[in-house]
SEFI-705713 format. One record per residue: z, x, y of N, C-alpha, C in turn; residue number from 1. Coordinates in Angstrom, 3 decimals. Layout:
BEGIN
        nzz        nxx        nyy       cazz       caxx       cayy        czz        cxx        cyy   num
          Z          X          Y          Z          X          Y          Z          X          Y   NUM
...
***
This chain:
BEGIN
        nzz        nxx        nyy       cazz       caxx       cayy        czz        cxx        cyy   num
     90.105     61.508    138.316     89.936     62.963    138.343     91.269     63.666    138.615     1
     91.983     63.161    139.639     93.280     63.749    139.976     94.260     63.609    138.822     2
     94.175     62.427    138.164     95.073     62.187    137.028     94.788     63.186    135.915     3
     93.487     63.424    135.668     93.094     64.380    134.627     93.604     65.773    134.969     4
     93.442     66.161    136.236     93.912     67.479    136.662     95.425     67.593    136.527     5
     96.125     66.519    136.822     97.585     66.511    136.704     98.014     66.709    135.256     6
     97.309     66.040    134.348     97.618     66.172    132.921     97.382     67.604    132.456     7
     96.261     68.175    132.899     95.945     69.559    132.530     97.021     70.506    133.060     8
     97.463     70.264    134.301     98.491     71.118    134.906     99.789     71.045    134.123     9
    100.167     69.827    133.739    101.404     69.634    132.961    101.309     70.341    131.617    10
    100.151     70.180    130.947     99.960     70.817    129.647     99.982     72.337    129.768    11
     99.410     72.846    130.856     99.389     74.294    131.074    100.798     74.830    131.256    12
    101.594     74.123    132.064    102.981     74.529    132.298    103.779     74.477    130.996    13
    103.573     73.412    130.220    104.286     73.271    128.944    103.895     74.382    127.990    14
    102.606     74.700    127.976    102.124     75.764    127.096    102.751     77.094    127.472    15
    102.816     77.356    128.780    103.413     78.609    129.237    104.899     78.661    128.892    16
    105.568     77.523    128.988    107.004     77.479    128.691    107.268     77.755    127.218    17
    106.297     77.331    126.398    106.491     77.492    124.956    105.976     78.837    124.441    18
    105.309     79.607    125.292    104.735     80.881    124.859    105.842     81.830    124.434    19
    105.612     82.499    123.313    106.597     83.435    122.778    106.205     84.859    123.142    20
    107.195     85.704    123.270    106.930     87.118    123.518    106.420     87.761    122.234    21
    105.318     88.455    122.333    104.704     89.097    121.172    105.357     90.465    120.934    22
    105.795     90.693    119.696    106.317     91.996    119.267    105.395     92.503    118.165    23
    104.779     93.647    118.383    103.861     94.216    117.400    104.643     95.170    116.498    24
    104.749     94.781    115.234    105.613     95.466    114.265    104.799     96.280    113.275    25
    105.094     97.555    113.171    104.488     98.406    112.153    105.385     98.461    110.932    26
    104.811     98.239    109.752    105.636     98.180    108.544    104.895     98.831    107.379    27
    105.616     99.038    106.275    105.045     99.598    105.057    105.257     98.608    103.920    28
    104.486     98.773    102.853    104.522     97.824    101.740    105.417     98.348    100.622    29
    106.736     98.183    100.817    107.725     98.560     99.817    108.746     97.439     99.668    30
    109.379     97.385     98.508    110.338     96.310     98.246    111.450     96.274     99.280    31
    111.991     97.445     99.628    113.135     97.508    100.526    112.754     97.380    101.995    32
    111.458     97.145    102.275    111.006     96.851    103.634    110.821     95.338    103.818    33
    111.266     94.559    102.833    111.023     93.119    102.817    111.667     92.350    103.942    34
    112.911     92.696    104.286    113.591     91.960    105.354    112.888     92.168    106.690    35
    112.428     93.388    106.943    111.691     93.666    108.175    110.406     92.830    108.203    36
    109.710     92.773    107.075    108.482     91.983    106.992    108.754     90.508    107.275    37
    109.869     90.000    106.769    110.194     88.573    106.902    110.470     88.171    108.351    38
    110.702     89.151    109.212    110.919     88.829    110.623    109.713     88.111    111.225    39
    108.532     88.365    110.686    107.341     87.694    111.206    107.405     86.190    110.988    40
    108.251     85.753    110.055    108.393     84.325    109.776    109.678     83.737    110.347    41
    110.589     84.612    110.790    111.937     84.140    111.092    112.340     84.278    112.553    42
    111.485     84.842    113.386    111.917     85.148    114.754    111.479     84.128    115.791    43
    110.785     83.077    115.362    110.360     82.050    116.311    111.516     81.445    117.071    44
    112.660     81.298    116.395    113.827     80.695    117.039    114.353     81.543    118.195    45
    113.957     82.803    118.224    114.332     83.693    119.328    113.193     83.829    120.349    46
    112.246     82.918    120.264    111.062     82.933    121.145    110.294     84.242    121.027    47
    110.172     84.711    119.791    109.433     85.936    119.512    108.310     85.645    118.523    48
    107.177     86.203    118.784    106.046     86.150    117.863    105.882     87.562    117.298    49
    106.498     87.807    116.143    106.462     89.132    115.532    105.192     89.244    114.696    50
    104.305     90.120    115.105    103.011     90.297    114.445    103.043     91.589    113.644    51
    103.032     91.445    112.324    103.183     92.592    111.431    101.844     93.255    111.139    52
    101.847     94.560    111.168    100.691     95.364    110.769    101.165     96.385    109.737    53
    100.579     96.352    108.557    101.023     97.212    107.454    100.198     98.500    107.433    54
    100.907     99.627    107.338    100.287    100.947    107.332    100.457    101.601    105.958    55
     99.590    102.565    105.613     99.719    103.252    104.315    100.979    104.112    104.213    56
    101.328    104.834    105.303    102.489    105.725    105.310    103.161    105.652    106.677    57
    104.448    106.025    106.702    105.186    105.988    107.954    104.581    106.855    109.041    58
    104.079    108.043    108.652    103.510    108.935    109.665    102.236    108.361    110.278    59
    101.616    107.406    109.593    100.411    106.773    110.133    100.730    105.827    111.291    60
    101.996    105.401    111.378    102.372    104.450    112.425    102.487    105.157    113.781    61
    102.877    106.433    113.762    103.160    107.135    115.022    101.957    107.179    115.964    62
    100.738    107.482    115.498     99.600    107.448    116.425     99.378    106.069    117.040    63
     99.672    105.012    116.267     99.522    103.654    116.801    100.551    103.380    117.892    64
    101.744    103.952    117.752    102.759    103.813    118.804    102.308    104.545    120.060    65
    101.819    105.770    119.864    101.331    106.567    120.997    100.198    105.834    121.720    66
     99.347    105.154    120.951     98.213    104.425    121.534     98.629    103.111    122.187    67
     99.927    102.767    122.104    100.406    101.535    122.716    100.120    100.290    121.912    68
     99.883    100.460    120.592     99.532     99.328    119.734    100.721     98.759    118.958    69
    101.840     99.482    118.921    103.018     99.072    118.150    104.258     99.185    119.027    70
    105.146     98.181    118.939    106.379     98.160    119.731    107.596     98.579    118.913    71
    107.621     98.158    117.656    108.742     98.442    116.758    108.162     98.814    115.405    72
    108.839     99.733    114.695    108.306    100.137    113.400    109.423    100.392    112.401    73
    109.120    100.089    111.151    109.990    100.436    110.023    109.458    101.735    109.442    74
    110.320    102.726    109.323    109.826    104.041    108.941    110.881    104.812    108.181    75
    110.436    105.683    107.272    111.350    106.671    106.725    111.849    107.509    107.894    76
    113.093    107.965    107.816    113.654    108.758    108.907    112.813    109.997    109.169    77
    112.260    110.589    108.096    111.452    111.806    108.235    110.278    111.573    109.181    78
    109.550    110.487    108.961    108.372    110.203    109.775    108.767    109.948    111.227    79
    109.880    109.251    111.415    110.353    108.980    112.774    110.759    110.274    113.475    80
    111.443    111.142    112.750    111.868    112.423    113.319    110.657    113.269    113.699    81
    109.680    113.340    112.794    108.467    114.102    113.078    107.732    113.519    114.281    82
    107.705    112.193    114.370    107.067    111.545    115.500    107.764    111.875    116.806    83
    109.079    111.797    116.799    109.858    112.118    118.002    109.651    113.585    118.396    84
    109.632    114.465    117.399    109.419    115.887    117.667    108.049    116.136    118.280    85
    107.082    115.291    117.899    105.728    115.432    118.410    105.500    114.750    119.747    86
    106.555    114.186    120.311    106.437    113.579    121.633    106.311    112.072    121.652    87
    106.367    111.426    120.491    106.308    109.965    120.459    107.579    109.401    121.077    88
    107.425    108.517    122.042    108.577    108.020    122.804    109.218    106.832    122.088    89
    110.086    107.169    121.145    110.772    106.157    120.338    112.259    106.442    120.284    90
    113.012    105.386    120.016    114.437    105.495    119.706    114.670    104.902    118.323    91
    115.577    105.500    117.565    116.042    104.898    116.319    117.158    103.932    116.686    92
    116.952    102.636    116.426    117.897    101.621    116.906    118.692    100.959    115.785    93
    118.319    101.215    114.529    119.040    100.628    113.390    118.545    101.306    112.115    94
    119.245    101.033    111.023    118.723    101.340    109.704    118.348    100.004    109.087    95
    117.431     99.992    108.139    117.109     98.698    107.531    117.154     98.725    106.010    96
    117.183     99.913    105.425    117.357    100.003    103.968    117.809    101.401    103.613    97
    118.368    101.533    102.428    118.750    102.852    101.946    118.441    102.955    100.458    98
    118.350    104.207     99.979    117.947    104.435     98.590    116.441    104.315     98.471    99
    115.991    103.698     97.387    114.573    103.388     97.247    113.683    104.529     96.825   100
    114.260    105.596     96.252    113.446    106.714     95.777    113.866    107.073     94.355   101
    112.903    107.576     93.591    113.194    107.935     92.202    112.210    109.015     91.762   102
    112.699    109.972     90.998    111.809    110.964     90.400    111.510    110.518     88.984   103
    110.227    110.295     88.730    109.744    109.764     87.455    108.839    110.810     86.810   104
    108.976    110.996     85.501    108.138    111.973     84.800    107.475    111.317     83.594   105
    106.351    111.864     83.192    105.669    111.347     82.006    106.548    111.572     80.778   106
    106.591    110.618     79.855    107.430    110.764     78.654    107.061    111.986     77.816   107
    105.784    112.395     77.881    105.328    113.512     77.053    105.225    114.830     77.825   108
    105.809    114.889     79.034    105.654    116.075     79.873    106.669    117.170     79.555   109
    107.673    116.835     78.777    108.682    117.836     78.429    109.602    118.195     79.582   110
    109.799    117.273     80.494    110.674    117.521     81.650    111.984    116.760     81.460   111
    113.047    117.498     81.221    114.365    116.881     81.044    115.277    117.126     82.243   112
    115.003    118.194     83.000    115.735    118.497     84.225    114.719    118.977     85.266   113
    115.168    119.108     86.495    114.294    119.622     87.552    113.778    121.011     87.193   114
    114.606    121.808     86.527    114.207    123.169     86.147    112.960    123.169     85.262   115
    112.781    122.100     84.486    111.622    122.004     83.589    110.315    121.730     84.331   116
    110.391    121.538     85.635    109.171    121.305     86.406    108.366    122.588     86.620   117
    108.923    123.710     86.269    108.196    124.974     86.425    106.906    124.919     85.606   118
    105.782    125.221     86.274    104.477    125.174     85.612    103.859    123.791     85.578   119
    104.495    122.794     86.248    104.014    121.413     86.199    103.390    120.991     87.531   120
    102.642    119.895     87.469    102.079    119.263     88.662    102.913    118.015     88.977   121
    103.462    117.985     90.184    104.325    116.877     90.587    103.735    116.214     91.824   122
    103.550    114.910     91.740    102.939    114.169     92.830    103.962    113.599     93.800   123
    103.555    113.474     95.057    104.402    112.857     96.078    103.526    112.502     97.278   124
    103.928    111.492     98.014    103.246    111.156     99.263    103.788    112.047    100.368   125
    102.893    112.562    101.195    103.309    113.477    102.255    104.008    112.724    103.389   126
    105.089    113.321    103.873    105.706    112.829    105.089    106.693    111.692    104.935   127
    107.180    111.439    103.734    108.169    110.387    103.545    109.459    110.943    102.981   128
    110.450    110.081    102.813    111.728    110.515    102.261    111.552    111.135    100.879   129
    110.577    110.623    100.120    110.375    111.106     98.761    110.000    112.592     98.738   130
    109.204    113.019     99.691    108.820    114.432     99.747    110.032    115.311    100.028   131
    110.803    114.936    101.021    111.966    115.737    101.397    112.985    115.808    100.264   132
    113.214    114.693     99.593    114.152    114.662     98.475    113.673    115.551     97.331   133
    112.382    115.507     97.040    111.819    116.343     95.978    111.998    117.823     96.304   134
    111.656    118.222     97.519    111.755    119.630     97.893    113.203    120.116     97.878   135
    114.119    119.237     98.276    115.540    119.608     98.232    115.998    119.849     96.798   136
    115.507    119.034     95.856    115.871    119.219     94.442    115.248    120.502     93.885   137
    113.988    120.770     94.205    113.338    121.998     93.737    114.076    123.217     94.279   138
    114.499    123.137     95.532    115.221    124.247     96.155    116.561    124.504     95.450   139
    117.226    123.436     95.066    118.510    123.585     94.361    118.357    124.401     93.084   140
    117.211    124.254     92.435    116.951    124.970     91.187    116.137    126.250     91.411   141
    116.082    126.645     92.707    115.421    127.903     93.086    113.965    127.986     92.599   142
    113.289    126.846     92.607    111.877    126.797     92.252    111.026    126.889     93.518   143
    109.929    127.596     93.434    108.987    127.655     94.558    107.919    126.583     94.367   144
    107.241    126.231     95.459    106.244    125.167     95.366    105.141    125.366     96.396   145
    104.000    124.773     96.104    102.862    124.776     97.011    101.886    123.717     96.530   146
    100.990    123.297     97.433     99.935    122.380     96.992     98.736    123.152     96.450   147
     98.885    124.461     96.360     97.872    125.322     95.727     98.489    125.974     94.493   148
     97.687    126.341     93.500     98.227    127.031     92.321     98.858    128.371     92.707   149
     99.795    128.830     91.889    100.386    130.142     92.117    101.886    130.132     92.287   150
    102.481    128.983     92.604    103.931    128.872     92.725    104.493    128.216     91.463   151
    105.818    128.117     91.403    106.446    127.525     90.208    105.968    126.097     89.968   152
    105.879    125.319     91.044    105.495    123.901     90.940    104.316    123.650     91.869   153
    103.294    122.989     91.340    102.162    122.603     92.184    102.372    121.167     92.659   154
    102.492    121.004     93.967    102.663    119.684     94.556    101.293    119.037     94.743   155
    101.163    117.813     94.277     99.928    117.061     94.433    100.207    115.916     95.411   156
     99.628    116.014     96.602     99.856    114.998     97.627     98.879    113.846     97.457   157
     99.422    112.656     97.278     98.615    111.449     97.093     99.276    110.278     97.804   158
     98.500    109.260     98.197     99.107    108.027     98.705     99.983    107.384     97.633   159
    100.944    106.567     98.068    101.892    105.956     97.136    101.192    105.208     95.998   160
    100.192    104.402     96.333     99.511    103.608     95.308     98.787    104.493     94.303   161
     98.240    105.616     94.776     97.484    106.503     93.887     98.382    107.312     92.962   162
     99.635    107.481     93.324    100.554    108.230     92.460    100.699    107.557     91.098   163
    100.866    106.240     91.101    101.009    105.532     89.823     99.746    105.655     88.973   164
     98.592    105.595     89.622     97.339    105.763     88.884     97.248    107.167     88.290   165
     97.697    108.155     89.059     97.618    109.544     88.608     98.535    109.814     87.420   166
     99.743    109.236     87.441    100.656    109.486     86.323    100.204    108.709     85.088   167
     99.621    107.518     85.294     99.129    106.746     84.148     97.928    107.426     83.504   168
     97.131    108.133     84.311     95.950    108.844     83.804     96.291    110.271     83.362   169
     97.578    110.629     83.434     98.065    111.959     83.036     97.446    113.085     83.864   170
     97.182    112.775     85.132     96.675    113.787     86.051     97.819    114.581     86.690   171
     99.025    114.010     86.663    100.225    114.701     87.127    101.294    114.552     86.049   172
    102.272    115.444     86.083    103.335    115.434     85.076    104.540    114.603     85.510   173
    104.656    114.392     86.804    105.771    113.615     87.331    105.513    113.298     88.784   174
    106.424    112.540     89.381    106.239    112.167     90.783    107.571    111.796     91.411   175
    107.653    112.007     92.697    108.766    111.494     93.488    108.208    110.283     94.214   176
    108.680    109.108     93.844    108.008    107.861     94.219    108.984    106.860     94.816   177
    108.450    105.970     95.616    109.236    104.923     96.251    109.342    103.713     95.335   178
    110.078    102.699     95.827    110.214    101.431     95.119    109.366    100.358     95.813   179
    108.729     99.462     95.065    108.920     99.212     93.634    107.958     99.979     92.732   180
    107.166    100.891     93.305    106.154    101.572     92.494    106.777    102.399     91.367   181
    107.927    103.027     91.640    108.552    103.833     90.580    109.065    102.942     89.447   182
    109.659    101.803     89.788    110.113    100.870     88.754    108.934    100.310     87.968   183
    107.843    100.043     88.660    106.651     99.530     88.000    106.113    100.551     87.004   184
    106.086    101.827     87.387    105.605    102.881     86.486    106.468    102.975     85.237   185
    107.772    102.810     85.413    108.687    102.851     84.265    108.476    101.629     83.374   186
    108.386    100.448     83.992    108.223     99.214     83.218    106.895     99.163     82.468   187
    105.887     99.829     82.979    104.589     99.865     82.305    104.490    100.997     81.279   188
    105.540    101.814     81.196    105.557    102.880     80.205    104.834    104.149     80.610   189
    104.423    104.233     81.879    103.726    105.439     82.336    104.687    106.599     82.547   190
    105.933    106.280     82.829    106.905    107.319     83.109    108.312    106.882     82.759   191
    109.227    107.847     82.804    110.649    107.580     82.599    111.410    108.186     83.781   192
    112.559    107.629     84.073    113.342    108.154     85.188    113.938    109.511     84.832   193
    113.702    110.491     85.695    114.393    111.765     85.564    115.704    111.706     86.330   194
    115.640    111.202     87.553    116.862    111.086     88.359    116.592    110.288     89.633   195
    117.672    109.823     90.225    117.642    109.313     91.593    118.130    110.486     92.450   196
    117.272    111.031     93.303    117.580    112.312     93.952    118.495    112.199     95.173   197
    119.724    111.753     94.913    120.660    111.510     96.013    121.846    112.478     95.987   198
    121.722    113.580     95.251    122.871    114.468     95.067    122.845    115.680     95.996   199
    122.159    115.538     97.138    122.190    116.590     98.143    123.034    116.113     99.320   200
    123.189    116.963    100.325    123.984    116.596    101.494    123.429    115.360    102.195   201
    122.131    115.128    102.068    121.503    113.976    102.714    121.917    112.665    102.052   202
    122.279    112.701    100.762    122.648    111.482    100.063    121.463    110.539     99.916   203
    121.731    109.244     99.953    120.648    108.266     99.878    119.904    108.231    101.212   204
    118.585    108.285    101.177    117.838    108.236    102.443    117.980    106.868    103.102   205
    118.184    106.884    104.406    118.254    105.647    105.180    116.965    105.526    105.987   206
    116.301    104.389    105.856    115.076    104.153    106.632    115.445    103.678    108.031   207
    114.655    104.116    109.007    114.980    103.850    110.409    114.098    102.765    111.006   208
    114.723    101.867    111.735    113.983    100.927    112.571    113.864    101.585    113.936   209
    112.631    101.871    114.355    112.430    102.561    115.629    111.767    101.626    116.628   210
    112.099    101.856    117.876    111.608    101.006    118.972    111.065    101.924    120.065   211
    109.974    101.526    120.698    109.455    102.338    121.785    110.464    102.361    122.933   212
    110.446    103.449    123.694    111.333    103.543    124.844    111.029    102.426    125.849   213
    109.762    102.056    125.941    109.373    100.989    126.865    110.019     99.667    126.474   214
    109.968     99.315    125.194    110.585     98.059    124.761    112.107     98.133    124.883   215
    112.671     99.274    124.536    114.121     99.451    124.653    114.569     99.221    126.092   216
    113.726     99.604    127.035    114.053     99.420    128.441    114.007     97.970    128.892   217
    113.330     97.117    128.133    113.314     95.677    128.415    114.485     95.055    127.643   218
    115.661     95.132    128.230    116.898     94.815    127.499    116.929     93.398    126.937   219
    116.505     92.429    127.722    116.572     91.036    127.257    115.703     90.840    126.023   220
    114.509     91.410    126.051    113.598     91.296    124.914    114.134     92.077    123.707   221
    114.594     93.285    123.956    115.118     94.123    122.873    116.346     93.491    122.221   222
    117.182     92.867    123.012    118.382     92.216    122.475    118.021     91.042    121.571   223
    117.036     90.244    121.988    116.603     89.118    121.146    116.018     89.612    119.830   224
    115.209     90.652    119.912    114.624     91.208    118.693    115.711     91.715    117.749   225
    116.688     92.402    118.290    117.734     92.966    117.429    118.591     91.869    116.800   226
    118.827     90.801    117.513    119.557     89.678    116.921    118.777     89.095    115.750   227
    117.459     88.970    115.919    116.638     88.452    114.828    116.666     89.410    113.639   228
    116.623     90.718    113.911    116.685     91.710    112.831    117.981     91.566    112.034   229
    119.102     91.473    112.726    120.393     91.363    112.043    120.465     90.056    111.263   230
    120.049     88.957    111.879    120.095     87.657    111.197    119.207     87.652    109.943   231
    117.998     88.208    110.065    117.063     88.209    108.941    117.580     89.092    107.804   232
    118.133     90.229    108.145    118.682     91.123    107.125    119.844     90.455    106.393   233
    120.723     89.804    107.141    121.845     89.098    106.522    121.345     87.992    105.595   234
    120.289     87.311    106.006    119.706     86.247    105.182    119.224     86.798    103.848   235
    118.546     87.932    103.875    118.073     88.543    102.628    119.225     89.054    101.773   236
    120.270     89.545    102.419    121.447     90.006    101.666    122.180     88.823    101.023   237
    122.258     87.706    101.747    122.970     86.523    101.248    122.145     85.711    100.259   238
    120.804     85.804    100.344    119.904     84.996     99.515    118.935     85.888     98.737   239
    119.440     86.644     97.755    118.569     87.582     97.040    117.398     86.913     96.328   240
    117.557     85.647     95.939    116.466     84.961     95.254    115.308     84.686     96.217   241
    115.632     84.416     97.479    114.590     84.207     98.489    113.917     85.531     98.822   242
    114.718     86.583     98.911    114.160     87.919     99.169    113.172     88.299     98.073   243
    113.567     88.059     96.825    112.693     88.382     95.690    111.396     87.594     95.748   244
    111.499     86.306     95.987    110.303     85.448     96.032    109.351     85.910     97.136   245
    109.910     86.240     98.289    109.070     86.655     99.420    108.361     87.971     99.116   246
    109.097     88.952     98.606    108.502     90.271     98.362    107.453     90.202     97.251   247
    107.788     89.536     96.149    106.868     89.471     95.007    105.619     88.661     95.351   248
    105.826     87.479     95.951    104.705     86.563     96.155    103.960     86.792     97.470   249
    104.684     87.134     98.527    104.045     87.227     99.851    103.606     88.659    100.164   250
    104.539     89.607    100.006    104.192     90.985    100.346    103.226     91.591     99.323   251
    103.557     91.418     98.028    102.765     92.050     96.972    101.778     91.101     96.300   252
    101.841     89.819     96.674    100.881     88.824     96.165    100.752     88.881     94.639   253
    101.921     88.998     93.970    101.956     88.979     92.511    101.563     90.274     91.838   254
    101.354     91.341     92.612    100.970     92.626     92.019    102.136     93.308     91.322   255
    103.355     92.881     91.641    104.532     93.341     90.907    105.227     92.125     90.313   256
    106.042     92.355     89.301    106.759     91.261     88.645    108.159     91.117     89.229   257
    108.797     90.019     88.886    110.190     89.820     89.298    111.068     90.927     88.728   258
    110.746     91.363     87.515    111.510     92.458     86.897    111.333     93.748     87.683   259
    110.087     94.026     88.114    109.844     95.209     88.945    110.696     95.162     90.203   260
    110.742     93.980     90.823    111.510     93.842     92.065    113.004     94.060     91.818   261
    113.526     93.428     90.778    114.966     93.559     90.495    115.328     95.004     90.185   262
    114.475     95.678     89.422    114.739     97.083     89.109    114.662     97.937     90.379   263
    113.689     97.626     91.226    113.535     98.368     92.476    114.763     98.216     93.359   264
    115.254     96.977     93.495    116.403     96.744     94.367    117.718     97.136     93.700   265
    117.650     97.491     92.413    118.807     98.124     91.776    118.936     99.563     92.235   266
    117.902    100.072     92.875    117.870    101.442     93.374    117.661    101.462     94.890   267
    117.916    100.358     95.556    117.764    100.273     97.008    118.563     99.083     97.500   268
    118.819     99.050     98.786    119.483     97.876     99.346    119.141     97.726    100.820   269
    119.150     96.479    101.253    118.948     96.202    102.662    120.220     96.563    103.423   270
    120.067     97.052    104.623    121.219     97.416    105.435    120.883     97.215    106.901   271
    121.873     97.413    107.762    121.655     97.354    109.203    121.807     98.741    109.828   272
    122.508     99.605    109.140    123.101    100.764    109.794    122.402    102.088    109.526   273
    122.491    102.941    110.521    122.068    104.330    110.419    123.015    105.108    111.338   274
    123.191    106.382    111.081    124.065    107.190    111.931    123.306    108.397    112.465   275
    123.746    108.871    113.610    123.155    110.091    114.173    123.389    111.265    113.224   276
    124.516    111.253    112.521    124.812    112.340    111.569    123.764    112.387    110.463   277
    123.426    111.230    109.902    122.428    111.195    108.825    121.067    111.655    109.350   278
    120.711    111.218    110.536    119.423    111.620    111.121    119.408    113.121    111.377   279
    120.547    113.682    111.817    120.601    115.119    112.086    120.493    115.926    110.793   280
    121.174    115.473    109.738    121.076    116.167    108.443    119.631    116.126    107.942   281
    119.001    114.975    108.070    117.602    114.841    107.656    116.714    115.781    108.469   282
    116.972    115.858    109.768    116.209    116.758    110.643    116.373    118.206    110.188   283
    117.608    118.583    109.877    117.884    119.960    109.449    117.184    120.273    108.124   284
    117.175    119.313    107.212    116.481    119.492    105.932    114.975    119.657    106.163   285
    114.418    118.848    107.051    112.988    118.937    107.337    112.631    120.320    107.875   286
    113.457    120.809    108.760    113.211    122.133    109.334    113.335    123.218    108.267   287
    114.315    123.068    107.396    114.546    124.051    106.340    113.379    124.131    105.366   288
    112.809    122.968    105.020    111.764    122.928    104.007    110.349    122.797    104.580   289
    110.246    122.866    105.896    108.925    122.852    106.519    108.220    121.516    106.498   290
    108.973    120.434    106.385    108.378    119.092    106.398    108.205    118.641    107.846   291
    107.022    118.232    108.192    106.766    117.775    109.555    106.331    118.862    110.500   292
    106.552    120.130    110.103    106.106    121.283    110.917    106.481    121.104    112.382   293
    107.789    120.974    112.638    108.275    120.720    113.990    108.527    122.021    114.734   294
    107.948    122.137    115.928    108.209    123.302    116.775    109.597    123.207    117.389   295
    109.910    122.022    117.897    111.234    121.788    118.491    111.833    120.533    117.871   296
    112.699    120.697    116.871    113.304    119.522    116.228    114.147    118.727    117.222   297
    114.029    117.409    117.230    114.824    116.612    118.172    116.291    116.560    117.750   298
    117.163    116.550    118.722    118.594    116.406    118.468    118.902    114.924    118.282   299
    119.512    114.570    117.162    119.688    113.154    116.804    120.410    112.357    117.881   300
    121.435    112.940    118.481    122.214    112.194    119.473    121.408    111.861    120.723   301
    120.264    112.516    120.906    119.423    112.241    122.072    118.559    110.998    121.894   302
    118.344    110.580    120.647    117.381    109.485    120.465    117.833    108.419    119.461   303
    119.003    108.558    118.886    119.574    107.486    118.056    120.413    106.609    118.982   304
    119.948    105.402    119.240    120.571    104.495    120.205    121.019    103.219    119.485   305
    122.298    103.079    119.258    122.802    101.985    118.423    123.508    100.893    119.225   306
    123.384    100.911    120.530    124.079     99.914    121.344    123.539     98.504    121.109   307
    122.232     98.368    120.956    121.651     97.047    120.701    122.123     96.486    119.366   308
    122.175     97.349    118.358    122.618     96.927    117.031    124.077     96.488    117.062   309
    124.912     97.285    117.713    126.343     96.960    117.799    126.555     95.611    118.471   310
    125.823     95.370    119.556    125.967     94.103    120.292    125.460     92.923    119.468   311
    124.340     93.113    118.744    123.789     92.026    117.941    124.718     91.673    116.779   312
    125.260     92.677    116.125    126.179     92.414    115.015    127.426     91.688    115.510   313
    127.919     92.090    116.666    129.099     91.431    117.220    128.789     89.979    117.574   314
    127.637     89.757    118.181    127.260     88.391    118.592    127.099     87.462    117.398   315
    126.643     88.002    116.275    126.386     87.193    115.086    127.521     87.253    114.068   316
    128.587     87.966    114.396    129.747     88.044    113.514    129.466     88.791    112.221   317
    128.622     89.802    112.303    128.257     90.603    111.122    128.975     91.944    111.180   318
    129.567     92.350    110.074    130.279     93.631    110.054    129.330     94.755    109.679   319
***
């Protein structure tokens, strides 16, 4: 009996020693979010059990953070900014991708420039980089917009997956869409590229990796997570064939082709970096165009915290 109890005690101690810290990760299903997704398979060596939960849109992750269900999230900067403005206790600790947006129009819609969108229905998902980029382009051409009839352009708000269905069914004339869905729409002949909307002060949108203030305060845990993030991102940058296989087969389960992925990543790239300047410009654009409906926009320097990223890159010899 004593021997049995001793064995159980030893096994219990060993089990506890091998237990990994659980990190609950909120993510989205896009090609350029692939490296973040792969962390669920690559962080064991850092004694982390990264448990991924996929959300429809970035703004959907914020309530889960508030509820204490998510520790780290991959998000468009817009959604993170809106969340912070609404009181969500998060820090932007890195960037993980940039680009990844495209304005696509139906071949028969007669749209050759943004100015031709007058009188048209243009689809976009609410609360992401694609919405802000679209509104900035419409503003440049002095076009008015609303989700109700009566303005120059009628905005049709739909989830990302439904946008492709809407343009294929000719329910909308064009869309501001993410990758790989925009590349897929082009490859299937539903639409043609009008432009990559990066010609404003915001440039290419940078997606933010955000961390709860509580996790950020646990320095040892946060440091291990950030090292895994940097290592995993470098792996995807160094091994594009592995990145492609993972995104096509694991994330999308064959719903997109290798060609869709390659075209998508021709318009996006994995990265580590984000700057307070980029976040502030994005914040200013959101306030200007009424995205996120923020009463008090957060000041970027108050919540963009890059010390963990800097230390992880230095430790791993990544520039």
